[in-house]
C-alpha positions in Angstrom: -9.2 10.8 -109.7 -7.0 7.9 -108.5 -9.9 6.0 -107.1 -11.9 6.5 -110.3 -9.0 5.1 -112.3 -8.8 2.1 -110.0 -12.5 1.5 -110.3 -12.2 1.6 -114.1 -9.3 -0.8 -114.2 -10.9 -3.2 -111.7 -14.1 -3.1 -113.8 -12.3 -3.9 -117.0 -10.3 -6.8 -115.4 -13.2 -8.1 -113.4 -15.4 -8.4 -116.5 -12.8 -10.6 -118.1 -12.1 -12.7 -115.1 -15.8 -13.7 -114.9 -15.4 -15.7 -118.1 -12.2 -17.5 -116.9 -13.9 -20.9 -116.6 -14.5 -21.4 -120.3 -12.1 -22.2 -123.1 -9.8 -19.5 -124.6 -12.1 -19.3 -127.6 -15.1 -18.6 -125.3 -13.3 -16.1 -123.1 -11.1 -13.8 -125.1 -13.7 -12.1 -127.2 -13.5 -10.9 -130.8 -12.0 -7.4 -130.6 -8.3 -6.5 -130.1 -9.3 -4.3 -127.1 -10.8 -7.3 -125.3 -8.0 -9.5 -126.2 -5.4 -7.1 -125.0 -6.9 -7.2 -121.5 -7.0 -11.0 -121.6 -3.4 -11.1 -122.7 -2.3 -8.9 -119.8 -4.3 -11.0 -117.3 -2.8 -14.3 -118.6 0.7 -12.8 -118.4 0.3 -11.5 -114.9 1.0 -14.9 -113.1 4.3 -15.1 -115.0 5.5 -11.9 -113.4 6.1 -14.0 -110.3 8.6 -16.9 -110.0 6.1 -19.7 -110.0 6.1 -22.8 -112.2 3.2 -22.9 -114.7 4.0 -25.6 -117.3 2.8 -24.6 -120.7 1.6 -21.2 -119.7 4.4 -19.3 -121.3 3.8 -20.9 -124.7 0.1 -20.0 -124.6 0.8 -16.4 -123.6 3.6 -16.1 -126.3 1.4 -17.6 -129.0 -1.5 -15.4 -128.0 0.8 -12.3 -128.1 1.8 -13.1 -131.6 -1.8 -13.5 -132.7 -2.9 -10.2 -131.2 0.3 -8.5 -132.6 -0.7 -9.7 -136.1 -4.2 -8.4 -135.5 -2.8 -5.0 -134.5 -0.6 -4.8 -137.6 -3.5 -5.7 -140.0 -6.0 -3.6 -138.1 -8.5 -6.3 -137.3 -8.5 -9.4 -134.9 -7.7 -12.8 -136.4 -9.4 -16.1 -135.4 -7.7 -18.2 -132.8 -6.2 -21.5 -134.0 -8.2 -24.5 -132.8 -5.4 -25.7 -130.5 -5.5 -22.4 -128.7 -9.2 -21.8 -128.9 -9.9 -25.1 -127.2 -7.3 -24.6 -124.5 -8.6 -24.4 -120.9 -6.6 -23.1 -118.0 -5.8 -25.6 -115.2 -7.1 -25.0 -111.7 -3.7 -23.9 -110.4 -3.3 -21.2 -113.1 -6.8 -19.9 -112.4 -6.1 -19.7 -108.7 -2.8 -17.9 -109.2 -4.4 -15.5 -111.8 -7.3 -14.5 -109.5 -5.0 -14.1 -106.5 -2.3 -12.1 -108.2 -4.4 -9.9 -110.4 -5.3 -7.5 -107.5 -1.6 -6.8 -106.8 -0.9 -5.8 -110.4 -4.2 -3.9 -110.8 -3.2 -1.7 -107.8 -0.1 -0.7 -109.7 -1.8 -0.3 -113.1 -4.6 1.8 -111.5 -2.2 4.1 -109.7 0.0 4.7 -112.7 -2.0 4.3 -115.8 -3.8 7.2 -117.4 -4.3 8.7 -121.0 -1.1 10.6 -122.0 1.3 10.7 -124.9 -1.6 9.6 -127.1 0.4 9.4 -130.3 1.9 6.2 -129.2 -1.5 4.5 -128.9 -3.0 6.1 -132.1 -4.0 4.0 -135.0 -0.9 5.2 -136.9 1.3 3.5 -134.3 -0.5 0.2 -134.4 2.2 -1.5 -136.6 5.0 -0.4 -134.3 3.1 -1.6 -131.2 2.2 -4.9 -133.0 5.8 -5.5 -133.9 7.1 -4.8 -130.4 4.4 -7.0 -128.9 5.4 -9.8 -131.3 9.0 -9.5 -130.2 7.9 -9.8 -126.5 5.8 -12.9 -127.4 8.8 -14.5 -129.2 11.0 -13.9 -126.2 8.4 -15.7 -124.1 8.3 -18.7 -126.4 12.0 -19.1 -127.0 13.5 -21.6 -124.4 16.4 -20.2 -122.4 19.1 -22.4 -121.0 20.3 -22.3 -117.4 17.4 -20.1 -115.9 14.2 -21.7 -114.8 12.1 -18.5 -114.3 13.0 -16.7 -117.5 9.6 -15.4 -118.4 9.4 -12.4 -116.0 10.8 -9.8 -118.3 8.7 -10.8 -121.4 5.6 -11.0 -119.1 6.3 -7.5 -117.8 6.7 -6.3 -121.4 3.3 -7.8 -122.4 1.5 -6.4 -119.4 2.8 -2.9 -119.9 2.1 -2.9 -123.7 -1.3 -4.4 -123.3 -2.5 -2.0 -120.6 -0.7 0.9 -122.2 -2.8 0.3 -125.4 -6.0 -0.4 -123.4 -5.6 2.8 -121.3 -4.0 4.8 -124.0 -1.0 5.4 -121.8 2.0 6.3 -123.9 4.4 6.4 -120.9 3.4 2.8 -120.0 4.0 1.8 -123.7 7.5 3.3 -123.6 8.2 1.3 -120.4 6.9 -1.8 -122.3 9.3 -1.0 -125.2 12.2 -0.7 -122.8 11.2 -3.9 -121.0 11.1 -5.7 -124.4 14.6 -4.6 -125.3 15.9 -5.8 -121.9 14.1 -9.1 -122.4 15.7 -9.6 -125.8 19.1 -8.7 -124.5 18.7 -11.2 -121.6 17.7 -14.0 -124.0 20.7 -13.3 -126.2 23.1 -13.1 -123.2 21.6 -16.3 -121.6 22.0 -18.2 -124.8 25.5 -16.9 -125.3 26.4 -17.8 -121.7 24.8 -21.2 -122.0 26.8 -21.9 -125.2 30.0 -20.9 -123.5 29.2 -23.1 -120.5 28.4 -26.2 -122.6 31.6 -25.6 -124.6 33.7 -25.3 -121.5 32.1 -28.4 -120.0 32.8 -30.5 -123.1 36.4 -29.3 -123.1 36.7 -30.3 -119.4 35.5 -33.9 -120.1 37.8 -34.1 -123.1 35.2 -34.2 -125.8 36.2 -32.5 -129.0 34.1 -32.7 -132.2 35.8 -34.8 -134.9 36.4 -33.2 -138.3 36.2 -35.5 -141.2 38.6 -34.9 -144.0 37.4 -35.2 -147.6 
């Protein structure tokens, strides 16, 4: 059974990776199921502490687009700036090299269970949580260079949880999203305190004009 699940996941991922050389518009397909797999594949390199300029913004924007499609019950067209986007050679290489690692984990853990969480009636909930994960990917975070790992984990878990109808994986994605939001809030709070402290050390105080 485990080998069968692995073959299924590898077949799904492999079919999408074959179209990686085109533009986003050519590759991602027209259904939410196809787009969810693509979203998970694009997010996978961000699970590792590597620098991929611009990748987080693309994944975050794509997450919001798919999330909206889930909420309304049908896929929405890609904006032109995203549809014409092509992945650079480094991103393609990292994606192809790292996918097998994540696929091993997904294949060993993912299976249909707790089906209510992936039913049509839960699509708005899943869309909203996926949109939150996408927003945490887009929002810049001070102090930390590799701040996209938690949002990327959320996106991968939610995407494959929906694709494989694995409610437990969806629950893990919800939890990862909450932790990602908390980390963004804490990092912004810590960054604000650090800047305020630095300004006080150098003797800068904002002037208050009297009226």
